[in-house]
N, CA, C and O of each residue as an XYZ file, in Angstrom:
892
protein
N       2.420    -27.846      8.718
C       0.666    -28.018      7.225
C       1.603    -26.764      6.861
O       1.764    -25.845      7.663
N       2.283    -26.795      5.436
C       2.129    -25.418      4.995
C       0.703    -24.484      4.686
O      -0.474    -24.841      4.746
N       1.400    -22.910      4.271
C       0.418    -22.361      4.362
C       0.170    -21.869      2.803
O       1.135    -21.442      2.168
N      -1.288    -21.943      2.132
C      -1.287    -21.057      0.703
C      -2.060    -19.850      1.134
O      -3.216    -19.800      1.555
N      -1.243    -18.940      0.957
C      -2.310    -17.268      0.879
C      -2.307    -17.177     -0.635
O      -1.362    -17.138     -1.422
N      -3.921    -17.148     -0.875
C      -4.853    -17.003     -1.619
C      -5.084    -14.993     -1.685
O      -6.089    -14.475     -1.196
N      -3.880    -14.091     -2.414
C      -4.279    -12.413     -2.419
C      -5.038    -12.380     -3.207
O      -4.853    -13.240     -4.067
N      -6.197    -11.525     -3.416
C      -6.928    -10.707     -3.787
C      -5.992     -9.657     -4.325
O      -5.105     -9.163     -3.629
N      -6.229     -9.301     -5.684
C      -4.946     -8.100     -6.806
C      -5.317     -6.607     -5.887
O      -4.685     -6.114     -4.953
N      -6.970     -5.987     -6.760
C      -7.401     -5.138     -6.855
C      -7.954     -4.129     -5.121
O      -8.913     -4.427     -4.410
N      -7.132     -3.166     -4.936
C      -7.645     -3.113     -3.300
C      -7.048     -3.863     -2.342
O      -7.018     -3.361     -1.218
N      -6.529     -5.012     -2.503
C      -5.615     -5.930     -1.318
C      -4.220     -6.071     -1.531
O      -3.445     -5.848     -0.601
N      -3.729     -6.485     -2.874
C      -2.326     -6.149     -3.421
C      -2.047     -5.103     -3.531
O      -1.074     -4.546     -3.024
N      -2.799     -4.684     -4.167
C      -2.714     -2.891     -4.686
C      -4.064     -2.369     -4.266
O      -5.196     -2.652     -4.657
N      -3.437     -1.181     -2.985
C      -4.766     -0.563     -2.274
C      -5.369      0.063     -3.055
O      -6.179      0.853     -2.571
N      -5.251     -0.003     -4.658
C      -6.100      0.894     -5.293
C      -6.943      0.036     -5.842
O      -6.546     -1.125     -5.732
N      -8.138      0.180     -6.491
C      -8.610     -0.815     -7.274
C      -8.584     -0.391     -8.865
O      -9.473      0.175     -9.502
N      -7.561     -0.745     -9.216
C      -7.041     -0.119    -10.481
C      -7.647     -0.376    -11.689
O      -7.382      0.369    -12.633
N      -8.622     -1.546    -11.873
C      -9.020     -1.967    -12.637
C     -10.501     -1.203    -12.786
O     -10.804     -0.804    -13.910
N     -11.368     -1.006    -11.749
C     -11.854     -0.130    -11.415
C     -11.669      1.305    -11.994
O     -12.471      1.693    -12.844
N     -10.668      2.105    -11.584
C      -9.975      3.441    -12.468
C      -9.973      3.406    -13.561
O     -10.142      4.498    -14.105
N      -9.768      2.053    -14.568
C      -9.342      2.015    -15.695
C     -10.926      1.961    -16.390
O     -11.045      2.110    -17.606
N     -11.870      1.783    -15.695
C     -13.213      1.291    -15.892
C     -13.390      2.959    -16.676
O     -13.408      3.437    -17.810
N     -13.499      3.434    -15.193
C     -14.061      5.050    -14.961
C     -13.230      6.423    -15.773
O     -13.508      7.622    -15.792
N     -12.224      5.721    -16.343
C     -11.448      6.642    -16.455
C     -11.528      6.903    -18.585
O     -11.399      7.953    -19.214
N     -11.786      5.459    -19.122
C     -11.812      5.019    -20.547
C     -13.280      4.543    -20.530
O     -13.616      3.624    -21.278
N     -14.310      5.231    -19.569
C     -15.781      5.418    -20.000
C     -16.863      6.041    -19.620
O     -18.005      5.771    -19.250
N     -15.929      7.317    -19.888
C     -16.708      8.415    -19.319
C     -17.918      8.461    -19.718
O     -18.094      7.866    -20.781
N     -19.661      9.391    -18.851
C     -20.357      9.380    -19.359
C     -21.533      8.191    -19.455
O     -22.428      8.158    -20.300
N     -21.257      6.996    -18.132
C     -21.703      6.003    -17.892
C     -22.081      5.259    -16.863
O     -22.700      4.208    -16.693
N     -21.416      6.280    -16.049
C     -21.383      6.538    -14.565
C     -23.057      5.918    -13.502
O     -23.067      5.222    -12.486
N     -23.940      6.362    -14.065
C     -25.244      6.017    -13.922
C     -25.455      4.632    -14.130
O     -25.932      3.742    -13.427
N     -24.954      4.676    -15.337
C     -25.260      2.769    -15.875
C     -24.317      1.827    -15.080
O     -24.750      0.686    -14.923
N     -23.188      2.094    -14.590
C     -22.372      1.480    -13.880
C     -22.776      1.654    -12.040
O     -22.769      0.770    -11.183
N     -22.973      2.546    -11.955
C     -23.691      2.587    -10.103
C     -24.529      1.616    -10.623
O     -23.900      0.842     -9.901
N     -25.173      1.049    -11.062
C     -27.163      0.469    -11.501
C     -26.170     -1.062    -11.153
O     -26.271     -1.695    -10.102
N     -25.392     -1.364    -12.113
C     -25.079     -2.441    -12.416
C     -24.128     -3.222    -10.879
O     -24.087     -4.327    -10.338
N     -23.425     -1.735    -10.658
C     -22.815     -2.285     -8.993
C     -23.301     -2.531     -8.234
O     -22.866     -3.412     -7.493
N     -25.052     -1.585     -7.865
C     -25.399     -2.227     -6.976
C     -26.470     -3.433     -6.910
O     -26.905     -3.888     -5.852
N     -26.937     -4.018     -8.578
C     -26.887     -5.211     -8.438
C     -26.311     -6.716     -8.137
O     -26.757     -7.771     -7.685
N     -24.792     -6.108     -8.756
C     -23.726     -7.321     -8.007
C     -23.731     -7.505     -6.324
O     -23.403     -8.510     -5.694
N     -24.115     -6.461     -5.905
C     -24.026     -5.283     -4.167
C     -25.079     -6.648     -4.148
O     -24.694     -7.719     -3.679
N     -26.125     -6.510     -4.584
C     -27.042     -7.688     -3.705
C     -27.196     -8.781     -4.274
O     -28.190     -9.369     -3.848
N     -26.742     -9.225     -4.920
C     -26.287    -10.875     -5.500
C     -27.393    -10.399     -5.908
O     -28.435    -10.297     -5.262
N     -27.110     -9.971     -7.439
C     -28.695     -9.829     -8.395
C     -27.812    -10.665     -9.566
O     -28.376    -11.547    -10.212
N     -26.560    -10.374     -9.774
C     -25.596    -10.724    -10.839
C     -24.158    -11.283    -10.122
O     -23.715    -11.183     -8.978
N     -23.635    -11.944    -11.410
C     -22.124    -12.205    -11.104
C     -21.195    -11.311    -11.564
O     -21.423    -10.410    -12.372
N     -19.646    -11.683    -10.800
C     -19.325    -10.637    -11.563
C     -18.530    -10.768    -13.033
O     -17.504    -10.198    -13.404
N     -19.361    -11.707    -13.713
C     -18.581    -12.310    -15.106
C     -19.722    -11.088    -15.340
O     -19.286     -9.940    -15.429
N     -20.973    -11.285    -15.427
C     -22.086    -10.116    -15.896
C     -21.563     -8.499    -15.567
O     -21.902     -7.645    -16.387
N     -20.778     -8.093    -14.429
C     -20.613     -7.107    -14.181
C     -19.718     -6.544    -15.331
O     -20.003     -5.727    -16.207
N     -18.644     -7.161    -15.098
C     -17.270     -6.840    -16.046
C     -18.063     -6.862    -17.147
O     -18.079     -5.753    -17.682
N     -18.821     -7.784    -17.781
C     -18.950     -7.556    -19.466
C     -19.968     -5.936    -19.633
O     -19.948     -5.256    -20.660
N     -20.471     -5.722    -18.869
C     -21.496     -4.551    -18.633
C     -20.875     -3.291    -18.825
O     -21.087     -2.360    -19.601
N     -19.727     -3.581    -17.560
C     -18.977     -2.561    -17.195
C     -17.547     -2.083    -18.573
O     -17.223     -0.923    -18.827
N     -17.081     -3.049    -19.083
C     -16.526     -2.818    -20.310
C     -17.093     -2.514    -21.881
O     -16.447     -2.232    -22.890
N     -18.803     -2.710    -21.659
C     -18.531     -2.239    -22.741
C     -18.650     -1.040    -23.696
O     -18.583     -1.016    -24.925
N     -18.841     -0.075    -22.829
C     -18.641      1.443    -23.086
C     -16.904      1.806    -23.183
O     -16.654      2.926    -23.627
N     -15.800      0.999    -22.828
C     -14.649      1.406    -22.569
C     -13.942      1.525    -23.974
O     -13.805      0.664    -24.842
N     -13.506      2.932    -23.944
C     -12.822      2.927    -25.539
C     -11.207      3.260    -25.066
O     -10.804      4.363    -24.695
N     -10.315      1.881    -25.191
C      -8.615      2.297    -25.061
C      -8.144      1.195    -25.385
O      -8.366      0.012    -25.127
N      -6.904      2.241    -26.484
C      -5.411      0.516    -26.648
C      -5.139      0.165    -25.691
O      -5.401      0.684    -24.606
N      -4.597     -0.725    -25.894
C      -3.501     -1.859    -25.001
C      -2.369     -0.617    -24.722
O      -2.152     -0.439    -23.523
N      -1.594      0.292    -25.678
C      -0.793      1.094    -24.776
C      -1.478      2.179    -24.100
O      -0.793      2.827    -23.308
N      -2.727      2.517    -24.258
C      -3.292      3.811    -23.225
C      -3.519      3.198    -22.089
O      -3.171      3.802    -21.075
N      -4.271      1.606    -21.911
C      -4.316      1.254    -20.665
C      -3.317      1.210    -19.836
O      -3.447      1.906    -18.829
N      -2.164      0.487    -19.967
C      -1.205     -0.067    -19.779
C      -0.438      1.385    -19.140
O       0.062      1.231    -18.025
N      -0.337      2.509    -19.648
C      -0.017      3.890    -19.498
C      -0.566      4.014    -18.309
O       0.024      4.348    -17.282
N      -1.781      3.730    -18.431
C      -2.955      4.719    -17.292
C      -2.576      3.896    -16.024
O      -2.373      4.470    -14.954
N      -2.484      2.554    -16.156
C      -2.373      1.735    -15.036
C      -1.038      1.504    -13.875
O      -0.965      1.057    -12.730
N       0.148      2.196    -15.085
C       1.463      2.330    -14.479
C       2.004      3.049    -13.459
O       3.105      3.004    -12.910
N       0.246      4.267    -13.176
C       0.630      4.941    -12.042
C      -0.066      4.502    -11.014
O      -0.583      5.333    -10.268
N      -0.119      4.019    -10.927
C      -0.706      2.797     -9.782
C       0.273      1.956     -9.265
O       0.751      1.105    -10.015
N       0.818      2.082     -7.628
C       1.098      0.927     -7.240
C       0.948     -0.215     -6.107
O       0.010     -0.017     -5.334
N       1.531     -1.098     -5.934
C       1.002     -1.877     -4.697
C       1.771     -1.680     -3.322
O       2.693     -0.883     -3.149
N       1.161     -2.657     -2.245
C       1.632     -2.146     -1.163
C       2.959     -2.951     -1.311
O       3.278     -3.970     -1.924
N       3.787     -1.803     -0.252
C       5.064     -2.144     -0.574
C       5.374     -3.231      0.660
O       6.432     -3.858      0.718
N       4.831     -3.297      1.152
C       4.730     -4.475      2.308
C       4.479     -5.773      1.708
O       4.912     -6.834      2.158
N       3.402     -5.575      0.156
C       3.367     -6.883      0.211
C       4.939     -8.933     -0.772
O       5.010    -10.162     -0.783
N       5.866     -7.301     -1.434
C       7.074     -8.372     -1.873
C       7.683     -8.533     -0.602
O       8.261     -9.619     -0.651
N       7.882     -7.921      0.706
C       8.930     -9.087      1.453
C       7.984     -9.835      2.155
O       8.582    -10.798      2.634
N       6.721     -9.869      2.472
C       6.301    -10.301      3.033
C       5.629    -11.753      1.990
O       4.925    -12.573      2.579
N       5.920    -11.951      0.455
C       5.786    -12.494     -0.692
C       7.230    -13.491     -0.301
O       7.372    -14.672      0.017
N       8.171    -12.338     -0.510
C       9.556    -13.560     -0.063
C       9.791    -14.524      0.810
O      10.368    -15.610      0.765
N       8.969    -13.632      1.984
C       9.461    -14.176      3.502
C       8.541    -15.772      3.165
O       8.993    -16.885      2.898
N       7.568    -15.449      3.266
C       6.231    -16.872      2.784
C       6.757    -17.579      2.005
O       6.422    -18.708      2.361
N       7.800    -17.716      0.574
C       8.471    -18.557     -0.034
C       9.053    -19.178      0.910
O       8.632    -20.197      1.458
N      10.345    -18.426      1.223
C      11.116    -18.721      1.638
C      10.928    -19.888      2.761
O      11.708    -20.840      2.769
N       9.779    -19.778      3.789
C       9.597    -20.594      4.420
C       8.801    -21.826      3.948
O       8.194    -22.687      4.585
N       8.973    -21.657      2.786
C       8.116    -23.026      2.201
C       5.853    -23.320      1.873
O       5.036    -24.223      1.694
N       5.931    -21.923      1.991
C       4.269    -21.776      2.269
C       4.336    -20.852      0.532
O       5.291    -20.338     -0.051
N       2.872    -20.972      0.150
C       2.903    -20.904     -0.996
C       1.652    -19.351     -1.184
O       0.750    -18.888     -0.487
N       2.325    -18.972     -2.623
C       1.511    -17.419     -2.341
C       0.875    -17.233     -3.893
O       1.737    -17.078     -4.759
N      -0.256    -17.230     -4.263
C      -1.276    -16.839     -5.340
C      -1.834    -15.707     -5.298
O      -2.098    -15.022     -4.310
N      -2.085    -15.432     -6.796
C      -2.729    -13.873     -6.979
C      -3.672    -14.593     -7.560
O      -3.532    -15.521     -8.356
N      -5.071    -13.921     -6.939
C      -6.335    -14.450     -7.363
C      -7.208    -13.673     -7.585
O      -7.929    -13.490     -6.604
N      -7.629    -12.786     -8.985
C      -7.808    -11.155     -9.270
C      -9.012    -11.885    -10.359
O      -8.875    -12.869    -11.086
N     -10.627    -10.692    -10.085
C     -11.565    -10.774    -10.985
C     -11.241     -9.372    -11.839
O     -12.000     -8.895    -12.683
N      -9.931     -8.806    -11.430
C      -9.454     -8.223    -12.669
C      -8.631     -8.356    -13.869
O      -8.714     -9.448    -14.431
N      -7.907     -7.543    -14.346
C      -7.407     -8.193    -15.614
C      -5.865     -8.291    -15.389
O      -5.261     -7.765    -14.454
N      -5.263     -9.122    -16.493
C      -4.286    -10.109    -16.289
C      -3.170     -9.003    -16.723
O      -2.179     -9.035    -15.994
N      -3.135     -8.142    -17.645
C      -2.081     -7.310    -18.365
C      -1.370     -6.231    -17.164
O      -0.140     -6.174    -17.149
N      -2.184     -5.359    -16.138
C      -1.819     -4.713    -15.219
C      -1.042     -5.801    -14.123
O       0.150     -5.521    -13.992
N      -1.393     -6.712    -13.502
C      -1.082     -7.048    -12.871
C      -0.039     -8.083    -13.130
O       0.793     -8.190    -12.230
N       0.101     -8.872    -14.166
C       1.471     -9.393    -14.596
C       2.445     -7.852    -14.719
O       3.454     -8.070    -15.390
N       2.394     -7.001    -14.435
C       3.313     -5.562    -15.416
C       3.122     -5.460    -13.547
O       4.244     -5.326    -13.059
N       2.261     -5.485    -12.698
C       2.599     -4.789    -11.301
C       4.050     -5.467    -10.764
O       5.131     -5.059    -10.340
N       3.188     -7.164    -11.138
C       4.357     -7.786    -10.112
C       5.833     -8.196    -11.151
O       6.649     -8.847    -10.500
N       6.131     -8.006    -12.148
C       6.875     -7.757    -12.718
C       8.096     -6.669    -12.215
O       9.321     -6.771    -12.139
N       7.417     -5.906    -12.003
C       8.154     -4.248    -11.537
C       8.311     -4.782    -10.269
O       9.474     -4.894     -9.882
N       7.423     -5.137     -9.528
C       8.157     -5.782     -7.870
C       8.992     -6.667     -8.014
O       9.665     -6.759     -6.987
N       9.489     -7.835     -9.281
C      10.474     -8.543     -8.765
C       9.796    -10.013     -8.060
O      10.232    -10.912     -7.341
N       8.635     -9.725     -8.636
C       8.105    -10.750     -8.180
C       6.839    -11.266     -9.385
O       5.618    -11.141     -9.293
N       7.576    -11.811    -10.383
C       7.295    -12.732    -11.826
C       7.018    -13.957    -11.553
O       6.198    -14.634    -12.174
N       7.753    -14.365    -10.505
C       7.599    -16.130    -10.063
C       5.935    -16.340     -9.491
O       5.475    -17.481     -9.535
N       5.518    -15.792     -9.235
C       4.149    -15.703     -8.301
C       3.121    -16.265     -8.874
O       2.455    -15.438     -9.497
N       2.572    -17.706     -8.938
C       1.590    -17.775     -9.691
C       0.270    -17.099     -9.532
O      -0.329    -16.945     -8.468
N      -0.210    -16.614    -11.023
C      -1.670    -15.969    -10.998
C      -2.976    -16.373    -11.994
O      -2.961    -16.427    -13.224
N      -3.731    -16.551    -11.391
C      -4.573    -16.352    -12.033
C      -6.288    -14.732    -12.347
O      -6.961    -14.169    -11.483
N      -6.326    -14.599    -13.668
C      -7.001    -13.523    -13.675
C      -7.976    -13.728    -15.164
O      -7.954    -14.647    -15.983
N      -8.886    -12.357    -15.115
C      -9.601    -12.115    -16.313
C      -8.505    -12.035    -17.474
O      -7.345    -12.237    -17.113
N      -8.740    -11.757    -18.858
C      -7.943    -11.948    -20.063
C      -8.402    -10.611    -20.944
O      -9.367    -10.648    -21.707
N      -7.668     -9.547    -20.759
C      -8.038     -8.480    -21.357
C      -7.833     -8.291    -22.880
O      -7.073     -7.334    -23.029
N      -8.107     -8.676    -23.757
C      -8.078     -8.343    -25.154
C      -8.207     -7.267    -25.777
O      -9.405     -6.989    -25.843
N      -7.312     -6.212    -26.472
C      -7.791     -5.053    -27.289
C      -7.362     -5.222    -28.679
O      -6.368     -5.707    -29.220
N      -8.800     -4.474    -29.209
C      -9.095     -4.433    -30.456
C     -10.224     -3.491    -30.798
O     -11.349     -3.312    -30.331
N      -9.339     -2.809    -32.039
C      -9.989     -1.806    -32.690
C     -10.669     -0.675    -31.517
O     -11.851     -0.330    -31.526
N      -9.655     -0.210    -30.551
C     -10.040      0.349    -29.437
C     -10.807      0.085    -28.078
O     -10.738      0.945    -27.200
N     -11.561     -1.115    -27.864
C     -11.893     -1.483    -27.100
C     -11.233     -2.193    -26.483
O     -10.244     -2.693    -27.020
N     -11.588     -2.509    -25.006
C     -11.483     -3.758    -24.111
C     -12.340     -4.782    -24.074
O     -13.504     -4.598    -23.718
N     -11.838     -6.106    -24.471
C     -13.047     -7.373    -24.318
C     -12.576     -8.142    -23.659
O     -11.759     -8.932    -24.132
N     -12.865     -8.163    -22.587
C     -12.944     -9.380    -21.242
C     -13.315    -10.541    -21.946
O     -14.261    -10.765    -22.701
N     -11.601    -11.811    -21.215
C     -12.252    -12.899    -21.443
C     -11.823    -13.867    -20.409
O     -10.657    -13.827    -20.016
N     -12.894    -14.980    -19.797
C     -12.852    -15.394    -19.079
C     -12.079    -17.105    -18.878
O     -12.739    -18.141    -18.957
N     -10.921    -17.065    -18.674
C     -10.297    -18.444    -18.596
C     -10.285    -19.301    -17.305
O      -9.732    -20.385    -17.117
N     -10.703    -18.879    -16.832
C     -11.176    -19.731    -14.971
C     -12.538    -19.363    -14.971
O     -13.264    -19.186    -13.993
N     -12.773    -19.279    -16.017
C     -14.824    -19.334    -15.136
C     -15.141    -20.893    -14.968
O     -15.834    -21.375    -14.071
N     -14.509    -21.585    -15.992
C     -14.662    -23.319    -15.736
C     -13.878    -23.447    -14.271
O     -12.868    -22.915    -13.809
N     -14.957    -24.530    -13.711
C     -14.622    -25.198    -12.278
C     -14.506    -24.395    -11.296
O     -13.590    -24.566    -10.491
N     -15.527    -23.212    -11.136
C     -16.313    -22.331    -10.419
C     -17.279    -22.581     -9.888
O     -17.575    -23.598     -9.261
N     -18.389    -20.851    -10.271
C     -19.495    -20.991     -9.207
C     -20.575    -20.905    -10.521
O     -21.756    -21.246    -10.590
N     -19.502    -20.193    -11.716
C     -20.365    -20.141    -13.067
C     -20.670    -18.361    -12.745
O     -20.461    -17.553    -13.651
N     -20.940    -18.114    -12.013
C     -20.870    -16.297    -11.814
C     -19.462    -15.541    -12.200
O     -19.238    -14.732    -13.101
N     -18.529    -16.132    -11.125
C     -17.706    -14.827    -11.072
C     -16.824    -15.212    -12.640
O     -16.842    -16.356    -13.094
N     -15.997    -13.928    -13.416
C     -15.541    -14.153    -14.127
C     -13.729    -14.867    -13.545
O     -12.841    -14.822    -14.397
N     -13.550    -15.170    -12.819
C     -12.410    -15.688    -11.723
C     -12.770    -16.411    -10.329
O     -12.317    -15.999     -9.261
N     -13.599    -17.494    -10.430
C     -13.859    -17.671     -8.977
C     -13.045    -18.449     -8.197
O     -12.647    -19.603     -8.353
N     -12.878    -17.728     -7.427
C     -11.642    -17.486     -6.559
C     -11.864    -18.761     -5.592
O     -11.010    -18.537     -4.734
N     -12.435    -19.839     -5.256
C     -12.926    -20.587     -4.580
C     -12.355    -22.380     -5.558
O     -12.277    -23.514     -5.086
N     -12.130    -21.985     -6.686
C     -11.179    -23.405     -7.394
C      -9.963    -23.370     -7.242
O      -9.353    -24.418     -7.457
N      -9.025    -21.873     -6.725
C      -8.062    -22.468     -6.366
C      -7.559    -22.276     -4.906
O      -6.400    -22.525     -4.572
N      -8.564    -21.793     -4.024
C      -8.528    -22.353     -3.215
C      -8.851    -23.766     -2.580
O      -8.394    -24.215     -1.529
N      -9.929    -24.492     -3.634
C      -9.606    -26.596     -3.366
C      -8.542    -26.705     -4.068
O      -8.058    -27.828     -3.928
N      -7.857    -25.936     -4.879
C      -6.610    -27.003     -5.686
C      -5.432    -27.146     -4.641
O      -4.779    -28.187     -4.561
N      -5.127    -25.703     -3.604
C      -3.866    -25.922     -2.617
C      -4.847    -26.741     -1.515
O      -4.152    -27.702     -1.183
N      -5.768    -26.801     -0.992
C      -5.808    -27.510      0.068
C      -6.060    -29.314     -0.400
O      -6.113    -30.270      0.375
N      -6.190    -29.323     -2.030
C      -6.221    -31.222     -2.180
C      -4.673    -30.742     -2.186
O      -5.011    -30.205     -1.131
N      -3.334    -30.418     -2.342
C      -2.474    -30.392     -2.439
C      -2.020    -30.479     -0.863
O      -0.870    -30.907     -0.957
N      -2.274    -30.321      0.402
C      -2.209    -30.415      1.136
C      -1.600    -28.995      2.421
O      -1.066    -29.144      3.521
N      -1.948    -27.786      1.724
C      -1.743    -26.963      2.240
C      -3.391    -25.988      3.014
O      -4.470    -25.798      2.453
N      -3.048    -25.663      4.111
C      -3.784    -24.672      5.049
C      -4.073    -23.624      4.428
O      -3.183    -22.774      4.391
N      -5.139    -23.373      3.866
C      -5.487    -22.025      2.665
C      -6.254    -20.730      3.765
O      -7.105    -20.694      4.653
N      -5.397    -19.835      3.092
C      -5.399    -18.773      3.841
C      -6.499    -17.537      3.205
O      -6.179    -16.532      3.839
N      -7.343    -17.255      2.498
C      -7.882    -15.816      1.607
C      -8.074    -14.558      1.891
O      -8.904    -14.173      2.715
N      -7.287    -13.785      1.200
C      -6.623    -12.849      2.380
C      -7.358    -11.473      0.840
O      -6.985    -11.706     -0.310
N      -8.240    -10.324      1.074
C      -9.198    -10.183     -0.010
C      -9.291     -8.669      1.003
O      -8.663     -8.379      2.021
N     -10.266     -7.954      0.293
C     -10.852     -6.452      0.687
C     -12.740     -6.775     -0.136
O     -13.657     -6.363      0.575
N     -13.020     -7.226     -1.046
C     -13.981     -6.588     -2.008
C     -14.800     -7.875     -1.924
O     -14.514     -8.829     -1.200
N     -15.934     -7.789     -2.811
C     -17.089     -8.887     -2.752
C     -16.615     -9.781     -3.360
O     -16.282    -10.821     -2.792
N     -16.430     -9.541     -5.020
C     -15.416    -10.751     -5.370
C     -14.857    -12.204     -4.875
O     -14.951    -13.348     -5.320
N     -14.063    -11.453     -3.439
C     -13.973    -12.566     -2.427
C     -14.638    -13.558     -2.116
O     -14.180    -14.629     -1.717
N     -15.881    -13.252     -2.288
C     -16.595    -14.045     -1.055
C     -16.490    -15.299     -1.563
O     -16.474    -16.120     -0.645
N     -16.402    -15.862     -2.791
C     -16.239    -17.353     -2.941
C     -15.021    -18.088     -2.150
O     -14.978    -18.929     -1.253
N     -14.099    -17.407     -2.873
C     -12.785    -18.075     -1.918
C     -12.718    -17.610     -0.427
O     -11.724    -17.931      0.224
N     -13.655    -16.916      0.123
C     -13.479    -16.911      1.576
C     -14.705    -18.110      1.976
O     -14.542    -18.311      3.180
N     -15.407    -18.644      1.674
C     -16.131    -19.582      2.049
C     -15.993    -20.702      2.103
O     -16.725    -21.512      2.670
N     -14.686    -20.962      1.308
C     -14.152    -21.870      0.613
C     -12.594    -22.186      1.488
O     -12.105    -23.315      1.526
N     -12.021    -21.097      2.086
C     -10.907    -21.191      2.688
C     -11.156    -21.818      3.783
O     -12.254    -22.176      4.209
N      -9.627    -22.017      4.467
C      -9.473    -22.760      5.811
C      -9.698    -21.436      6.953
O     -10.477    -21.559      7.898
N      -8.923    -20.202      6.720
C      -9.065    -18.883      7.107
C      -9.215    -17.442      6.029
O      -9.158    -17.436      4.799
N      -9.358    -16.630      6.682
C     -10.063    -15.243      6.000
C      -9.186    -14.210      6.534
O      -9.122    -14.116      7.760
N      -8.352    -13.251      5.651
C      -7.902    -12.376      6.312
C      -8.830    -11.122      5.377
O      -9.066    -11.147      4.169
N      -9.180    -10.218      6.241
C     -10.210     -9.486      5.514
C      -9.883     -8.041      5.994
O      -9.224     -7.759      6.995
N     -10.625     -6.912      4.852
C     -10.711     -5.338      5.105
C     -12.131     -5.015      4.714
O     -12.922     -5.939      4.528
N     -12.394     -4.114      4.617
C     -13.241     -3.181      3.749
C     -14.483     -4.242      3.547
O     -14.727     -4.981      4.501
N     -15.203     -4.346      2.472
C     -16.494     -5.011      1.661
C     -16.420     -6.468      2.240
O     -17.265     -6.796      3.073
N     -15.420     -7.390      1.829
C     -15.292     -8.555      2.667
C     -15.679     -8.665      3.726
O     -16.815     -9.098      3.919
N     -14.709     -8.245      4.930
C     -14.917     -8.286      6.260
C     -15.928     -7.463      6.680
O     -15.988     -7.397      7.908
N     -16.957     -6.641      5.939
C     -17.814     -6.291      6.987
C     -19.169     -7.568      6.151
O     -20.260     -7.887      6.623
N     -18.603     -7.975      4.980
C     -19.433     -9.041      4.674
C     -19.709    -10.849      5.782
O     -20.703    -11.456      6.180
N     -18.322    -11.053      5.864
C     -17.908    -11.837      6.828
C     -18.897    -11.894      7.742
O     -19.822    -12.701      7.830
N     -18.521    -10.627      8.661
C     -19.365    -10.546      9.466
C     -20.895    -11.078      9.871
O     -21.293    -11.816     10.772
N     -21.720    -10.208      8.553
C     -22.823    -10.305      8.681
C     -23.316    -11.872      8.343
O     -24.379    -12.376      8.706
N     -22.081    -12.614      7.417
C     -22.493    -13.964      6.983
C     -21.869    -14.772      8.475
O     -21.520    -15.940      8.304
N     -21.753    -14.313      9.610
C     -20.807    -14.973     10.189
C     -19.700    -16.204     10.221
O     -19.664    -17.173     10.979
N     -18.808    -15.836      9.140
C     -17.216    -16.205      9.166
C     -16.821    -15.446      9.530
O     -17.112    -14.258      9.390
N     -15.556    -16.238     10.457
C     -14.444    -15.637     11.054
C     -13.789    -15.331     10.260
O     -13.700    -16.185      9.379
N     -12.898    -13.957     10.009
C     -11.928    -13.343      9.550
C     -11.301    -12.217     10.750
O     -11.852    -11.641     11.689
N      -9.730    -12.209     10.174
C      -8.771    -11.772     10.787
C      -8.601    -10.406     10.168
O      -8.204    -10.529      9.010
N      -8.747     -9.261     10.497
C      -8.913     -8.039      9.999
C      -7.381     -7.847      9.614
O      -6.555     -8.549     10.197
N      -6.872     -6.718      8.443
C      -5.978     -6.723      8.026
C      -5.765     -4.873      7.436
O      -6.704     -4.080      7.370
N      -4.856     -4.671      7.210
C      -4.539     -2.970      7.395
C      -3.621     -2.875      5.940
O      -3.982     -2.268      4.932
N      -2.407     -3.596      6.097
C      -1.365     -3.881      5.519
C      -0.800     -5.396      5.201
O      -1.329     -6.336      5.794
N      -0.037     -5.569      4.537
C       0.721     -6.751      3.873
C       1.477     -6.842      5.209
O       1.051     -7.777      5.888
N       2.445     -6.167      5.769
C       3.210     -5.860      7.530
C       1.885     -6.800      8.132
O       1.948     -8.025      8.033
N       0.766     -6.180      8.720
C      -0.333     -7.442      8.871
C      -0.582     -8.405      8.710
O      -1.031     -9.129      9.598
N      -0.375     -8.782      7.475
C      -0.346    -10.663      7.527
C       0.646    -10.842      7.478
O       0.633    -11.530      8.500
N       1.763    -10.865      7.159
C       3.108    -10.957      8.110
C       2.992    -11.600      8.939
O       2.918    -12.827      8.883
N       2.946    -10.858      9.999
C       3.228    -10.929     11.073
C       1.845    -12.509     12.043
O       1.927    -13.326     12.959
N       0.790    -12.047     11.001
C      -0.067    -13.124     10.778
C       0.447    -14.414     10.953
O       0.735    -14.952     12.022
N       0.570    -15.026      9.434
C       1.429    -15.640      8.761
C       2.930    -16.294     10.070
O       3.069    -17.411     10.567
N       3.669    -15.207     10.213
C       4.464    -16.084     11.681
C       3.838    -16.672     12.733
O       4.069    -17.810     13.142
N       2.889    -15.751     13.263
C       2.399    -16.760     14.201
C       2.114    -18.017     13.594
O       2.503    -19.108     14.012
N       1.440    -17.816     12.622
C       0.687    -18.830     12.274
C       1.214    -20.584     12.308
O       0.686    -21.615     12.725
N       3.152    -20.104     11.312
C       3.907    -20.607     11.312
C       5.110    -20.669     12.678
O       6.311    -20.893     12.527
N       4.601    -20.478     13.638
C       5.622    -20.512     14.636
C       5.217    -21.827     15.510
O       4.047    -22.053     15.818
N       6.600    -22.902     15.979
C       5.634    -24.228     16.510
C       5.308    -23.565     18.149
O       5.618    -22.653     18.915
N       4.373    -24.886     17.994
C       3.720    -25.005     19.455
C       4.670    -25.289     20.660
O       5.669    -26.005     20.595
N       4.166    -24.548     21.911
C       5.220    -24.736     22.568
C       4.932    -26.027     23.347
O       3.852    -26.617     23.366
N       5.975    -26.350     23.941
C       5.922    -27.578     24.444
C       5.122    -27.986     25.289
O       5.416    -27.246     26.228
N       4.190    -28.729     25.709
C       2.920    -29.232     26.911
C       3.867    -28.810     27.959
O       5.066    -29.085     28.011
N       2.992    -27.917     29.005
C       3.348    -27.898     30.275
C       4.438    -26.504     30.109
O       4.825    -26.228     31.244
N       4.857    -25.852     29.406
C       5.667    -24.954     29.476
C       5.310    -23.678     29.997
O       6.149    -22.779     30.059
């Protein structure tokens, strides 16, 4: 059975949360409001869609300024070889993010990975403001901007063994739906509290090693 790797972007493919850094940079003076909303999200009082709307409301930035800022960041250098090896083996790799499409597309394009399917929130820039849009809300839980469980379920319906790879609380829905979880950071802590089995990873070199073990044929009985 082929495997589909559903990979979070901010904090996972990109070691830094680029979306959070963008909001901090272009909404100065709103730290207390942002921390209050983040605390409510961590307590699961609000969904990530409501959090994103609140965080973006004070942001003042143009499309050119936003792209120039996000280009200072880089993705995990091990992600590109992981993705190419997985695709060459017949597995699937999809980027699933509650961040924004413009910097995800730019980062993947610059890494030579334009072919990867992706789903993320959409950033619309108008009159110096960042206005989030949520094309993947439908079909999900209704609370996430981009509920990752819907993408997991789609690959399972196609006959794939599904693996959620992530680092944060926006990966919870995807983790619940997946056949296996590869996690670090807040997602790993949440999995342990929720008694969900998860494999720890530090970089995509670890994910590659795990993928090879999963793909390796079982030894003959009695060997």
